[in-house]
N, C-alpha and C positions, 0 to 999 in steps of 0.2 A: 463513609471509608471512601479513600481516593482512588482504590484500584480493585475493581469488582473483577474476579472469575468465574466464568459459569460454565459447568458442562451441561451441553445440550445441543439440540438442532435450534440453530439462530431462527427458524421460522416460528419456532414454540417459544423461545425467550422474548425476540422483540415485541410482542403485544404487550409484555410487563413492563417497558420502559415508555416514560410521558414520551406526550407528543411535543415536537419542537425542543428536546431535551439534550442533544446532542448538538456539540461545536463542529466536529472534525470527526469524517469516517476514514479511516486508512484501512484497504483491505486488500489480500491477494485470494481470491476465491480458487478452488479449483480448477485447473484450466480445460479440462475434459480431454486430457491428452495421455491416458492410460498411465498416469503415476500411482506410484504403490504407497497409497494413503492406507492407514491402520482400519479405519473405521468408516470408511466411504469410497461408493465406486466410481471411479475417475473415466467411466467410459459409457456415458449415456448416449442414446442417439442424439444428434445435434438438436433437433426440435426439443426433446425434452429438456436438454440442458439449457436451452435458451428460455424456455417457459419456467424453469427451476430459478434462473437467475432474474428475470423479470419481477418472479413473485418477491424474492428477496429484496430486491431493489425498490419495490414498492413500499414495503416495511420500512426499508431504511430512509426512504423520504417522509414517512410519518414522523419518526422520531428527529429527524433533521431541523435545525432551527432554520428560520428564513434566511438567514445570513451565512450559512453553515456550508461547509465544503464537502464532498465526497471524491476521495482518491480512490481510482479503482485502478487495480495493478493487474495485467492479465497480458498474455501472449497467444500467439500461434506456433505453429510449426511449419516445417517445409510442405509436408504431406496437407496440412490444414491449416491453410495461412488465412483464410476468411473469417475464423470464430471470432476474433477481437472487434472486427468490423461489424459483422452481424450483429452481435451483443449492443454495440454502442448506438446501432441504428433501431434497435427494439427497445433501447433507453429511452428515446427522444421525447415519448410523451411525457416521462414522467421527472426529466432533466434536462438542463441546457448543459451543452459541452462548452464549458468557458475557456479552458485550456486542454492542449494536447501534449504531454511532455512524454519526450525519450529518454527512457532511462538507459543509458548506454554503460554496458558492463565491460566491453573490450572495444579499444580503439588502437589502430593502425595509421602511424604517420609516418610517412617515409619508409624507411627500412626498420622501424621500430614499433614494437606494440607495448601496449599497457594494459593490463587487466585480466579479467578471466572469461572465456567463451565457452559455450556447448558445441564441444565437436559434433560435426554432422558426418557421417560417414556417406560412401557413394560419390556420385559425379554430378547429381543434380541439382544439389543445394548449396547455400554457403553457410560457414559457420553462422550460429545464432549468436549475436553479440549485442543485442537490443531488447527491451520489452516496452510495453505501452503504460503510462500512467494517465487515464482519463481523468482531467479536475471538473467533476460534475457539479451544478447547484442548481439552484431552482429557477432563477431567472437569468444567469448571467452576470448580475450586476454587482457581485460580491468584492468588495475591496480587500486587496492583499496587501502584506507587508513584503513587497519586491525586494527591499534591500537585506531583509534578515537573511536571506540566503545569497547576498549580492557578491560580487566580485569586484576588485580593484580595477580601475580604469587602466588600460596599456598605454594608450596616448595620455598622459597626465595633463597636456595641454587642453583636453577636453572639459577638465574640471572647472577653470574659470572663464572658459570660451562659452562653455553652455550652462553656466551659473550653477552648477552643482554643489550643495553644501558640503559634500566630503568626498573622498576618493572611494565611490561605490557605486556601481551601475548592476542593473538586473541581470540576472544570471543567465535569462532566456529559457527556454523549454527543451533544452538538451542538458540532461545531468548526468556527468560521470560519476559514477558511484561502485567501485568495483568489489567483488566479493573479497574477504580475507582469505587468504591461502589457508587450507586445511588439508589434513593428511588422510581422515577416515570421516564416515559418515555420523559418528560420534558428537563431531565438533560442528556439526550442522543439526545437533538434536535428533538425528534419527529422522529428520522431517524431509521428504523430498521436494519441498517447496519452499525454502525460508528465503528472506529478502535480508540486505544487510540493515543493519538498525539505525544508518544515516538516511535511508530512504523515508521512512515516517517521520523522522525527525526534520527532516527538510519540508516535508509536507506540513506538519504542525507548524513549523516556524512561518512557513509563508501565509499559512491562513491567519496568522498574527494575533491571537486574542488570547489575553492573559485568564489563567486559571482555566483554560478550556477542558470540556469533556471530550474524550477521544474515545470512539468505539471501534473495534474489530470483530465482524461477526464471524471471521474466519481465521480466528486466532493464531490457530497452530501452536508454534512454541512461544509464544508471548512476546515475538520481536515489537510489534506496535505498543504494546503495552510498556515495554523497558524502555521504548523513545518517548512515551508520554512522562514516564517518571523521570527522565533526563531532561525533560524539557520543562519540568514544574506544572505540568498538566496531570487531571485524572483521566482515569480510563477504565471501560468495561471490555472485558475481552471473552469472547463466547468460541468455544468449540465442540465437535461433538464427541472428540476423542478424549476421553479421562486421561490416558498417558501422555497427551501434550498438554492438556491442562495441568497435570503435574509438574511438568517440564516447566512450563510458564509460572507457576508458584515459585518454584525453586530459583528460577532466575531471576524475579523480582525480590525474592527473600535473599538473596545474595548482593543485592544493593540498598535494601531497606529491611523494614521489619518483616517477619513473615506473614504471609498473605492465607486466610482461610480460603478452602477449596467449596466453591457454591455447586448447587444442581440444579437444574430447572425441574428436575422429577417431584 
């Protein structure tokens, strides 16, 4: 089966996956920012949350191939700015931070702006317009297909002068991927923390392995699995909420054959 959707706690499901079987992990776990999930309490004490995430990361390390990539999307808030950095330091014994990508959701240049930001009330904090994508690997030596998400050279003289084989350069570690405009929560699948499908697509392309197995242990509405399908990859998606698993199944079914709903129970 090319795409497996599993309803259950990822800590219970991950032990059933083979060692070194996953090429790419792309996930956005709960941020511990009091978001309104249906089946998860997003308001743990910080120490409890960090311990929980380290436990999950340890299980992910076991299933990740030696040359695999783990793309972790997370953010903080104005009142809780340290959490992403506290987490990435805690993960240092398990992974090497090979790249730190800044996902730009909104950018202002001159008097113009493009994209969508999270408005922040009050006078202390700026509007939230970016999130972190930490690219974690076992030892920092994973070769990437950087031009798979490359951009054309602005100065075309760089192509012959530098001996580039084609008009394409590395995009770098700032990725501008705006949300599509939506008018209701239903268009975001009633999920409080979705990301655009292009974000996991770029991660899968950057890792650059044919027929990759992609894992999202916090699948939510299934965006990573949809991205894997569109990139010709296989996927395993895990979520604790049966309603979100059903939504993910519907999204995949809209693009391919219907997907059965599995359970870890």
